[in-house]
N, C-alpha and C positions, 0 to 999 in steps of 0.2 A: 789212790785212784792216780792214772797216769796221763800225761799229755800225749796225745796222739799227733805224730808226725805226717805232715802231708805223703800220700801214696800207701799209708798205713790201712791194711784191710781189716775190717771190722765185722761184726754181726750186729743186728738190731735186737736189743731186750725191749719185747713189747710186753713185759709184765709190770714194767714202771709206768705209770700215767701221771702221778704227782709225784713231788719231791719227799724230801724227809719231814720238810716243813707245811706239806699239804698244799703246795703250789701247782697248778696244773702244767705237765710240761708235755703232754702229748695227749691225744684224743684216742679213747679205746673204741675199737671197731669191733665186730662179730669175727669169730675164728681166731681169736688171740692176736688179732693183728692191732695196729696203731696207725694214725695219719700224722704227719708231721708238715709243718707248714714252709713253703718257700722261704719266707723270712720271720724272724723272731726280732722283736723289737727291743733291742738291748738298752734303750734310754727309757721305756718304760715299764718293762717286766719288773716284779709282777703287777699287773692291771689288769683290766677287763678286756682289752682289746690290745695283745700283744704278739698274736699271730697273723700274718698276712701272706696274700698270695694263693696260690694254689696248695690244695693239701695232698701229699703224696702218701700212698697207702704202702706200709712195710709190714713183710709177715715177721712172723717170730723165727729168730735165729738166721734171717735172710742176710747174705752177704753186702757189704757197701767198701765205699773208698773214700777215706779221707782226703778232703782237697783243701782245706785251711783249717786253722784257728782263728775264730772270730773275735774270742774275747769271752767276758763276763758282763752280764746286765749291771749297770752302773749303780743300782739299789742294794746290790749284793757284796758282801765285804770281800776282799781279795784274800783273805786267809785262806789256807789249804781247807781246812775244814769244809770249804763250801764248792769245791771243785766240781759237784756234780751239777753245778749250773754253769759250766765252761759251755760256750757254744761253739759247735764245729760245722763246717759245711761240709756235705757228702754227697757223693754219686749215688744214688740207688734207683732202680728203675728207670735207667736213662734220665733221669731227671736230677738236678742239684736242689738240694733243699737244706735246712738248718736243723740242726738237732741236738738237744741236752746231751751232756757226757754221761748222764746216767741213764741214758738209753744205748749206749755203746759199750762193748765188750772185744777184746782182741779177737779176731778169727782163728789164729794160730799162736800158740803160747811161746813159740821160738823167735815170733818176730821182734825186731828192735823197736823200742820206741823209748821216748825220753820222759822218766820221771819226773814230776814237779818238785824241785828243791826250792824251800826258801832260803833267802840270802841271810847267812848270818854276818850280823853288824858288829 
């Protein structure tokens, strides 16, 4: 998985509504769409009340712009294996919302982004 830089164009992967571990990462709605929240609580995820604010409707393959990398929930390990839980702030449908990396794909394969590399000590 890659680390998306601010300004990177991505598309929304609406086929993934739960992580590989079974935690909810987006809410499925009809017509292959998902809703993503304005705010994902990085301090409490995974819990029963992690998504706050307005829910933004996202269509399959819809384009979005990465605004910033917010981090990973505190209860999730920092190892590379858990990158699907990285949370990004994106601009989509004229709204700013937060989304897990598992729901993002590069819009164009030729775009530059930085791969996450663990430091060797």
